N, C-alpha and C positions, 0 to 999 in steps of 0.2 A: 504494500500500500504506500502510495506517495504521501508526502507530508501535506501537500496542497489539498488532497482529498480529506485528510484527517482534520485540517483546519476548517473545512466546510461543515464538519459534523458538530453536533451539540455535545456537551459534556456527558450527558446520559448515553448518547449513542456511542461515544468513545469508550465509556465504561463497559457497555454491552459487547463492543468489538474486542476489548481487552479480554473479557471473560471468555468469549468464543475462541480467541487465539490461545488462551491458557489451556483450554480443554484440548485443542489441537496439539499443543506442545506436550501435554500429558500423554496423549495417544501416540505421538511420535516417539516419545521416550520408551514406551512399552514395545513399539514395533522394533526399535533399535535393539532393545534388550533380548527380544526373541528372534532376532535375525530376519525379520520380515520387512524392514525398511529398505525401500529401493532408492528413493531420492534423498540422500543424506544431506544435501544442501538445504533442504526445506527446514531442518531444525534451526539452522542459523538464521534463515530468513524470518521465521516465526519469532524467534527470540528478539531480533532487531525491530520487527514490527511492533511487538509488545512495548519495547522501550520507547519507540517513536510515539506511539499512541499515548503512553503514560506522560511523556514530556509535553505533548500538545495539551492534554487534559489539565496538567498542572499549570501550564501557562494561561489557559483559559480561566481556571479557578482564581488565579492570582490577578488576572486582568492585564497581563502584559502581552503585547503583540510584537514579537521580535521582527527585526528587519531581515530580509533575505541575505544570507551570507554573513550575518553579524556574529560577533563573539558572544560571550556571556551577557545575559540581560540583567536588568535590575532585580528580577525574580531569582536569578542565579548569582549570588555573590561570589566574587573571586576570592579564593582562599589566600591568605598571606603566606608566603613561603619564607623559610629561614634562609639567610645568606649562606652560600656554600663555604665550607671551610677549605682553605687551601693547605696543601701538604707542606710541612716545614722542611726546609732543605737540611738534609743530614749528610754528614761526611761519609765517605766510602766505608764499607763494613770493616776493612782491615785496619783503618786508623782509629776506629772507636774502641775504647777500652771496655773491659768487663764492668758490669755494675758493681758498686762497692758492696761489701758484706752487709752494711746497714740497709741498703735498698732491697735486699733479697727478703723473701718471706721466711718465716721461722722454720718451716719444713725444709726449705732449700738450704738454709744455714745448717740445720742438723745433718742433712745428707752430705753436705760438703765436709763437715767435721769428721763424720764417720768414714768418708772416703779417704781423707788425708791420714787418719789413724791406720786404716787398712794398708795404705801404701807404705807408711812408716814401718809397719810390722813386716811387710814383705821384704823391704830393703835390709833388715837385720839379719 
């Protein structure tokens, strides 16, 4: 269904059409599960038609008529996005030193001590 056709309908007609398409989507899911679905692209078309009709119905309920090819409308607020973090420049891996003992976790410190004791015993 084209958007222009949907805009010509009333809100009640749009709701009825959405209900009809949801039933069709339900039947298509069963056909796919049982292996009887021949036209697999119909699932995608129905899903998009439902979304299109819901969008038009919402716009009509709010009272906004979007312009053709326009972006988000007043009924659809644009979400604020966080600024992206940039990666900090790090020196090459070979020139970086190991983290100090204090910056290691307690478990890592314990393992490091046990390892050094073991190596000391082997050397004797």
